[in-house]
C-alpha positions as CSV (number, residue, x, y, z in Angstrom):
1,M,9.2,-58.2,73.6
2,S,8.4,-55.6,76.3
3,T,5.6,-56.6,78.7
4,L,4.3,-53.0,78.6
5,L,4.2,-53.1,74.8
6,A,2.4,-56.4,74.9
7,Q,-0.2,-54.9,77.2
8,A,-0.6,-51.8,74.9
9,R,-1.0,-54.0,71.8
10,L,-3.7,-56.1,73.6
11,Q,-5.5,-52.9,74.6
12,A,-5.3,-51.6,71.0
13,C,-6.9,-54.8,69.9
14,R,-9.7,-54.2,72.3
15,Y,-10.2,-50.7,70.9
16,W,-10.2,-51.9,67.3
17,P,-11.0,-55.6,67.2
18,F,-11.4,-55.5,63.5
19,A,-7.7,-54.4,63.2
20,S,-6.3,-57.1,65.5
21,H,-4.5,-58.8,62.6
22,A,-2.9,-55.6,61.5
23,I,-1.9,-54.6,65.0
24,L,-0.2,-57.9,65.6
25,S,1.4,-57.8,62.1
26,M,3.6,-54.8,63.1
27,V,7.1,-56.0,63.9
28,P,8.2,-54.9,67.4
29,T,11.6,-53.3,67.2
30,P,13.3,-51.9,70.4
31,R,14.8,-48.4,70.0
32,P,16.3,-47.3,73.4
33,G,16.3,-43.6,73.8
34,L,13.7,-43.0,71.0
35,G,11.4,-41.3,73.5
36,T,8.1,-42.5,71.9
37,L,6.5,-45.1,69.7
38,A,6.9,-44.9,66.0
39,V,6.3,-47.0,62.9
40,D,8.1,-47.0,59.5
41,Q,6.7,-47.7,56.1
42,H,7.7,-51.3,56.4
43,W,5.4,-51.9,59.4
44,R,8.1,-52.0,62.1
45,L,6.9,-50.8,65.5
46,Y,9.8,-49.0,67.1
47,Y,9.4,-48.6,70.9
48,D,11.3,-47.2,73.8
49,E,10.8,-48.9,77.2
50,A,11.3,-45.7,79.1
51,A,8.7,-43.9,77.0
52,L,6.2,-46.8,77.7
53,Q,6.7,-46.4,81.4
54,R,5.7,-42.7,81.2
55,M,2.4,-43.6,79.4
56,S,-0.6,-45.4,80.6
57,V,-1.5,-48.6,78.8
58,E,-4.5,-46.8,77.2
59,Q,-2.4,-44.0,75.9
60,A,0.2,-46.3,74.5
61,A,-2.6,-48.2,72.7
62,G,-3.8,-45.0,71.3
63,V,-0.4,-44.2,69.9
64,I,-0.2,-47.6,68.3
65,L,-3.6,-47.1,66.6
66,H,-2.4,-43.6,65.5
67,E,0.6,-45.2,63.8
68,L,-1.4,-48.0,62.4
69,D,-3.9,-45.6,60.8
70,H,-1.0,-44.0,58.9
71,L,-0.3,-47.4,57.4
72,L,-3.9,-48.4,56.7
73,K,-4.5,-45.1,55.0
74,R,-1.3,-45.4,53.0
75,H,-0.3,-41.8,53.9
76,H,3.3,-42.5,52.8
77,K,2.0,-43.2,49.3
78,R,-0.7,-40.6,49.1
79,G,1.7,-37.8,50.1
80,K,4.1,-38.5,47.2
81,A,1.4,-37.7,44.7
82,L,0.5,-34.4,46.3
83,V,3.5,-32.9,48.3
84,N,6.6,-31.1,47.0
85,E,9.8,-31.0,49.0
86,S,9.1,-27.9,51.0
87,Q,5.6,-29.1,52.1
88,W,6.3,-32.3,53.9
89,E,6.0,-30.8,57.4
90,A,2.5,-29.5,56.5
91,W,1.6,-33.0,55.2
92,N,2.7,-34.6,58.5
93,Y,0.6,-32.2,60.5
94,A,-2.4,-32.7,58.2
95,T,-2.3,-36.5,58.6
96,D,-1.8,-36.2,62.3
97,A,-4.8,-33.9,62.7
98,A,-7.0,-36.2,60.6
99,I,-6.1,-39.3,62.7
100,N,-6.0,-37.7,66.1
101,G,-9.4,-36.0,65.5
102,D,-10.9,-39.4,64.7
103,L,-9.3,-41.1,67.7
104,K,-10.5,-38.3,70.0
105,A,-14.1,-38.7,68.6
106,Q,-13.9,-42.4,69.5
107,G,-12.9,-41.7,73.1
108,I,-9.4,-43.3,72.7
109,P,-6.9,-41.5,75.0
110,L,-3.6,-40.1,73.6
111,P,-0.6,-38.5,75.3
112,D,-0.5,-34.7,75.7
113,G,1.0,-32.4,73.2
114,L,-0.3,-34.0,70.0
115,I,-1.8,-32.3,66.9
116,Y,-5.6,-31.9,66.8
117,P,-7.7,-29.9,64.3
118,E,-8.7,-27.3,66.8
119,R,-5.1,-26.7,67.6
120,L,-4.6,-25.8,64.0
121,N,-7.8,-23.7,64.1
122,L,-9.4,-26.1,61.6
123,P,-12.8,-27.9,61.7
124,D,-13.1,-31.6,62.6
125,G,-13.8,-34.4,60.2
126,L,-11.7,-33.4,57.2
127,S,-9.4,-35.7,55.2
128,A,-5.7,-35.4,55.3
129,E,-5.7,-33.8,51.8
130,E,-8.2,-31.2,52.9
131,Y,-6.2,-30.3,56.1
132,F,-3.0,-30.2,53.9
133,R,-4.6,-27.9,51.4
134,K,-5.9,-25.5,54.1
135,L,-2.5,-25.4,55.8
136,T,-0.6,-24.7,52.6
137,E,-3.0,-21.9,51.6
138,R,-2.6,-20.4,55.1
139,S,1.1,-20.6,54.8
140,E,1.1,-18.8,51.4
141,V,-1.1,-16.0,52.8
142,Q,1.3,-15.7,55.8
143,E,4.3,-15.5,53.5
144,A,2.7,-12.8,51.4
145,E,1.9,-10.8,54.5
146,D,5.4,-11.2,55.8
147,A,6.8,-10.1,52.4
148,A,4.6,-7.0,52.5
149,Q,5.7,-6.1,56.0
150,D,9.4,-6.6,55.1
151,S,9.1,-4.2,52.1
152,P,11.3,-1.1,52.5
153,C,8.6,1.4,53.4
154,E,10.0,2.8,56.7
155,Q,10.7,6.4,57.3
156,P,14.4,7.3,57.5
157,G,14.3,8.2,61.2
158,D,12.3,5.2,62.3
159,S,14.7,2.3,61.5
160,D,16.9,2.5,64.6
161,D,13.9,2.9,67.0
162,N,12.0,0.0,65.4
163,N,15.0,-2.3,65.5
164,E,15.6,-1.5,69.2
165,A,11.9,-2.2,70.0
166,D,12.0,-5.4,68.0
167,S,15.1,-6.7,69.8
168,Q,13.3,-6.1,73.1
169,N,10.2,-8.0,72.0
170,D,12.0,-10.9,70.3
171,G,12.5,-12.8,73.6
172,Q,9.0,-12.2,74.7
173,N,7.1,-13.5,71.7
174,T,8.9,-16.8,70.9
175,Q,7.4,-18.9,73.7
176,G,3.9,-19.8,75.0
177,E,1.9,-18.8,71.9
178,D,0.2,-20.9,69.2
179,R,1.6,-20.0,65.8
180,E,0.0,-20.2,62.5
181,P,1.3,-23.0,60.3
182,G,3.9,-21.6,57.9
183,S,5.1,-18.8,60.1
184,D,8.8,-18.2,60.4
185,A,9.0,-18.1,64.2
186,G,11.5,-20.7,65.2
187,D,10.6,-23.6,67.4
188,Q,13.5,-26.1,67.2
189,G,13.3,-25.9,63.4
190,S,9.5,-26.3,63.2
191,S,7.1,-23.7,61.7
192,Y,3.9,-25.6,62.8
193,P,2.3,-25.8,66.2
194,G,2.5,-29.3,67.5
195,H,5.3,-31.5,68.6
196,E,7.4,-28.5,69.7
197,G,4.8,-27.7,72.3
198,T,5.2,-31.1,73.9
199,T,5.8,-31.0,77.6
200,E,6.4,-34.7,78.0
201,P,10.0,-35.5,78.9
202,T,12.0,-37.4,76.3
203,A,14.4,-40.2,77.0
204,G,18.0,-38.9,77.2
205,S,21.2,-40.7,77.5
206,A,20.4,-41.7,81.1
207,D,17.2,-43.5,80.0
208,R,18.8,-45.6,77.2
209,L,18.5,-49.3,77.7
210,E,20.5,-52.2,76.4
211,H,18.7,-54.8,74.4
212,P,18.6,-58.1,76.4
213,G,20.0,-60.0,73.4
214,G,23.0,-57.7,73.1
215,E,23.6,-54.5,71.2
216,N,22.9,-54.6,67.5
217,E,21.6,-52.1,64.9
218,A,18.0,-52.5,66.1
219,S,18.8,-51.9,69.8
220,R,21.5,-49.2,69.5
221,P,20.5,-46.0,71.3
222,V,19.3,-43.1,69.2
223,E,18.5,-39.4,69.6
224,P,15.2,-38.9,71.5
225,Q,12.2,-37.9,69.4
226,P,9.2,-35.8,70.6
227,I,6.1,-37.6,71.8
228,G,3.8,-38.1,68.7
229,S,6.6,-38.1,66.2
230,S,5.8,-40.5,63.3
231,G,8.2,-42.5,61.3
232,S,8.2,-42.9,57.6
233,C,4.7,-44.4,57.8
234,S,3.4,-40.8,57.4
235,D,5.4,-39.6,54.4
236,G,7.7,-42.3,53.1
237,R,10.9,-40.5,54.1
238,Q,13.3,-42.7,56.1
239,R,14.4,-41.4,59.5
240,P,18.0,-41.8,60.6
241,W,16.9,-44.3,63.3
242,E,15.0,-46.5,60.9
243,L,16.4,-49.8,59.6
244,G,15.6,-49.4,55.9
245,P,14.0,-52.1,53.7
246,P,13.3,-55.5,55.3
247,N,15.9,-58.2,55.3
248,E,16.7,-61.4,57.2
249,D,18.4,-59.5,60.1
250,N,15.7,-56.8,60.3
251,P,12.3,-58.3,59.3
252,G,9.4,-56.2,58.1
253,L,6.5,-56.4,55.6
254,D,7.0,-56.1,51.9
255,E,4.5,-54.4,49.5
256,A,2.5,-57.6,48.9
257,D,2.2,-58.5,52.6
258,Q,1.2,-54.9,53.4
259,E,-1.6,-55.0,50.9
260,Q,-2.8,-58.3,52.1
261,V,-3.0,-57.1,55.7
262,I,-4.8,-53.9,54.6
263,H,-7.4,-55.9,52.6
264,V,-8.0,-58.3,55.5
265,T,-8.5,-55.4,57.8
266,A,-11.0,-53.8,55.4
267,K,-13.0,-57.0,55.2
268,N,-13.1,-57.2,59.0
269,V,-14.4,-53.7,59.2
270,L,-17.3,-54.4,57.0
271,E,-18.1,-57.7,58.8
272,R,-17.6,-56.5,62.4
273,A,-17.7,-52.7,62.8
274,H,-21.0,-51.3,64.0
275,G,-22.2,-47.9,65.3
276,Q,-21.6,-44.3,64.5
277,Q,-17.9,-44.4,65.4
278,S,-17.2,-46.9,62.6
279,A,-18.8,-44.9,59.8
280,R,-15.5,-43.5,58.7
281,H,-13.9,-46.9,58.9
282,R,-16.6,-48.4,56.7
283,R,-16.1,-45.7,54.1
284,W,-12.4,-46.4,54.1
285,A,-13.0,-50.2,53.8
286,G,-15.3,-49.6,50.9
287,D,-12.7,-47.6,49.0
288,I,-10.1,-50.3,49.7
289,L,-12.2,-53.2,48.5
290,N,-14.0,-51.3,45.7
291,P,-11.5,-48.6,44.8
292,P,-13.0,-45.6,43.0
293,I,-12.2,-45.0,39.3
294,D,-9.5,-42.5,38.7
295,P,-11.4,-39.5,37.2
296,A,-8.5,-38.6,34.9
297,A,-8.4,-42.1,33.5
298,K,-12.2,-42.1,33.0
299,L,-12.1,-38.8,31.2
300,L,-9.2,-39.8,28.9
301,S,-11.1,-43.0,28.0
302,L,-14.2,-40.9,27.0
303,V,-12.0,-38.5,25.0
304,R,-10.3,-41.3,23.1
305,R,-13.5,-43.1,22.5
306,Y,-15.2,-40.1,20.9
307,C,-12.1,-39.2,18.9
308,D,-11.6,-42.7,17.7
309,L,-15.2,-42.9,16.3
310,T,-14.3,-40.0,13.9
311,I,-10.6,-40.3,13.1
312,G,-9.2,-43.5,14.7
313,I,-5.8,-44.3,16.0
314,G,-3.3,-46.4,14.1
315,E,-5.4,-46.3,10.9
316,R,-3.9,-46.2,7.4
317,S,-5.0,-43.7,4.7
318,Y,-4.4,-43.5,1.0
319,R,-4.9,-39.7,1.2
320,R,-1.3,-39.4,2.1
321,P,0.6,-42.2,0.2
322,S,3.6,-43.7,1.9
323,R,6.9,-42.2,1.0
324,R,8.8,-45.4,1.9
325,N,7.7,-47.4,-1.0
326,G,10.1,-49.9,-2.6
327,N,7.8,-50.7,-5.4
328,P,7.1,-47.8,-7.8
329,H,4.2,-49.6,-9.4
330,M,2.2,-50.0,-6.1
331,V,0.6,-47.2,-4.0
332,L,0.9,-47.9,-0.2
333,P,-1.0,-46.1,2.5
334,S,0.6,-44.2,5.4
335,N,-0.2,-44.1,9.1
336,V,-2.6,-41.4,10.2
337,A,-2.3,-39.7,13.6
338,P,-5.5,-38.5,15.3
339,L,-6.1,-34.8,15.1
340,P,-8.7,-34.2,17.8
341,R,-11.1,-31.3,17.6
342,I,-12.1,-30.7,21.2
343,T,-13.6,-27.6,22.8
344,V,-12.9,-27.3,26.5
345,I,-15.3,-24.9,28.4
346,V,-13.9,-23.7,31.8
347,D,-16.5,-22.2,34.1
348,T,-15.1,-19.0,35.7
349,S,-18.2,-17.9,37.4
350,G,-18.3,-16.5,41.0
351,S,-19.1,-19.9,42.5
352,M,-15.8,-21.4,41.2
353,D,-13.1,-21.0,43.8
354,A,-9.3,-21.3,43.4
355,Q,-9.4,-25.0,44.0
356,D,-12.1,-25.6,41.4
357,L,-10.2,-23.6,38.8
358,G,-7.0,-25.5,39.7
359,L,-8.8,-28.8,39.0
360,S,-10.1,-27.4,35.7
361,L,-6.7,-26.4,34.6
362,G,-5.3,-29.8,35.7
363,L,-8.0,-31.4,33.5
364,I,-6.9,-29.4,30.5
365,R,-3.3,-30.5,31.0
366,K,-4.4,-34.1,31.1
367,V,-6.3,-33.6,27.8
368,L,-3.4,-31.9,26.1
369,N,-0.8,-34.4,27.2
370,S,-2.8,-37.3,25.9
371,F,-2.3,-36.2,22.3
372,R,0.8,-35.7,20.3
373,I,-1.0,-33.2,18.0
374,R,-3.0,-30.6,19.9
375,D,-3.8,-28.0,17.2
376,G,-7.5,-28.9,17.3
377,I,-8.0,-28.2,21.1
378,K,-9.8,-25.0,21.8
379,V,-10.4,-23.5,25.3
380,I,-13.2,-21.2,26.2
381,T,-13.4,-19.5,29.6
382,G,-16.3,-17.5,30.9
383,D,-19.5,-17.4,32.9
384,T,-22.8,-16.6,31.2
385,Q,-21.1,-16.5,27.9
386,G,-17.6,-17.3,26.5
387,Q,-15.4,-14.4,27.4
388,M,-12.4,-15.6,25.5
389,K,-11.6,-18.1,22.7
390,Q,-8.1,-19.3,22.5
391,L,-6.3,-22.0,20.5
392,C,-4.3,-23.7,23.2
393,L,-1.3,-25.4,21.6
394,S,0.9,-26.6,24.4
395,D,0.8,-24.9,27.8
396,P,-2.4,-24.6,29.8
397,K,-0.8,-22.1,32.1
398,R,-1.1,-19.6,29.2
399,I,-4.9,-19.7,29.5
400,E,-6.2,-16.6,31.1
401,L,-9.2,-17.1,33.4
402,T,-11.9,-14.4,32.9
403,G,-15.5,-13.9,33.9
404,G,-16.7,-14.1,37.5
405,G,-20.4,-13.6,37.2
406,G,-23.3,-16.0,36.9
407,T,-23.2,-19.3,35.0
408,N,-25.0,-20.5,31.9
409,M,-23.4,-23.5,30.2
410,A,-26.4,-23.9,27.9
411,R,-25.7,-20.6,26.3
412,I,-22.0,-21.3,25.8
413,V,-22.7,-24.7,24.4
414,A,-25.1,-23.1,21.9
415,E,-22.3,-20.7,20.8
416,V,-19.9,-23.6,20.4
417,L,-22.3,-25.5,18.2
418,Q,-22.4,-22.5,15.8
419,T,-18.6,-22.6,15.1
420,R,-17.2,-24.1,12.0
421,P,-15.7,-26.7,11.9
422,Q,-17.7,-28.2,14.7
423,P,-15.7,-29.9,17.5
424,Q,-15.8,-33.7,17.8
425,M,-16.7,-33.3,21.5
426,I,-17.2,-30.7,24.2
427,L,-15.7,-30.9,27.7
428,I,-17.3,-28.7,30.4
429,C,-15.4,-28.0,33.6
430,T,-17.8,-26.6,36.2
431,D,-19.0,-26.9,39.8
432,G,-22.3,-27.9,38.4
433,Q,-24.3,-24.9,39.5
434,T,-25.5,-24.0,36.0
435,P,-28.3,-24.6,33.5
436,W,-27.7,-27.4,31.0
437,P,-28.8,-27.8,27.3
438,E,-32.3,-29.1,27.2
439,Q,-31.8,-31.3,24.1
440,D,-29.1,-33.6,22.9
441,P,-27.3,-31.8,20.1
442,G,-26.0,-35.0,18.6
443,L,-22.5,-34.0,19.7
444,P,-20.7,-35.7,22.6
445,I,-20.7,-33.5,25.7
446,V,-18.8,-34.6,28.9
447,A,-19.3,-32.7,32.1
448,C,-16.4,-32.6,34.6
449,L,-17.9,-31.6,38.0
450,T,-15.7,-30.3,40.8
451,N,-18.6,-30.9,43.3
452,P,-20.3,-34.3,43.7
453,R,-23.4,-34.7,41.6
454,A,-25.4,-35.8,44.6
455,T,-25.0,-32.4,46.2
456,L,-26.5,-30.4,43.3
457,P,-30.1,-29.2,43.5
458,E,-32.6,-30.8,41.1
459,C,-32.7,-27.7,38.8
460,Y,-28.9,-28.1,38.1
461,Q,-28.8,-31.9,37.6
462,P,-27.1,-32.7,34.3
463,P,-29.3,-34.5,31.8
464,S,-28.9,-38.3,31.4
465,W,-27.3,-38.1,28.0
466,I,-24.3,-36.1,29.4
467,P,-21.6,-38.4,30.9
468,I,-20.3,-37.2,34.3
469,V,-16.8,-37.2,35.6
470,E,-16.4,-36.1,39.2
471,L,-13.1,-34.5,40.0
472,C,-12.1,-35.5,43.5
473,K,-11.0,-32.7,45.9
474,G,-9.6,-35.1,48.5
475,H,-10.1,-38.4,50.2
């Protein structure tokens, strides 16, 4: 192993003593010509000796911690549940901004040219999901503006003049400026400010080194990568220079070993980390050792519980005798499927933003997909009173969101209680900034909050007899 890499790993252990086991668990893998340090999702640490020589020991240690944080936060798994094929670049920038912002706050040096929240014009201290959401929203706005500008609204005599002016300015506006994520300006195939702005030299063919043990797949030279480029540890997509799943010739960590290292690191955080700089680490360790309950699973459990009390699942009933009866002198019961009667109230007041409404519609989809028969599910959208009542049979996208004023869930619940037949339960999707019913109506009511309950003022706290499900906006 490289002496420079050994020094950098030792310095990384000094920075994060609680993560020493994880740092030393990464498998050093030489990659001459790579131009940087990178880690794949199998915990291989790829390094280029020439790149290490251009960094200080402290900077190389910071890069190692950056890559390790991808692994500890399971970014390659978290992205798969959130990102579609066209958004992976935004996810990589979001994870880099979250990690580099934390390392900068801890005073850990990093090489120049990396992604920080301020470079994306975003605030510090957000999660990767929050950065990703802001980047994708900004990209959608930029695409809409570009489409509006490209619309054929030019005067007949202006086309040639505009084209000539544009051709003169093309070469002046493609360099030396920070671009908004999602813009179409070309920077070596990248539409986000970041690695393309790197001024650090990368190792070319003249910098490629032969592995002391002879050339093999692990030591074969590769195309140089920009400083700060991550491997598949950030998104789970294998790079051309990675070695694939672990085997005898190219060792790495399998899923079980990875989880063991992550849990050991989390325990060390809670036992050793102290001070303000470790607050985020302690929150991460708490989530690893005591994972939060999936809000969708909790909600579906409540829905099934209340529906089972009334109808049941897998019960048999003589109300509909079985048609498959081989004995004409005996009446046999048939199976009965549950027919849930659920009213979903979606808050569309002015305090509900697009993200809150998206979580609400996602909730409806979860509820609908959990039942084979959905005829008894009714959706009400509105603010101070129900603006629309619609029997939602299959597709929640057909639900039209109305309202936009103040919020009064107590009034809407009172209206629902007057309907016949009454629902078996009521689901309320809201940000929580609303009055609640003062008395228990004897009908199960579940509140799905898009904001944490602890952030609500006292006057908007739901009563104790209403179960709460907090819909997470990000981790």
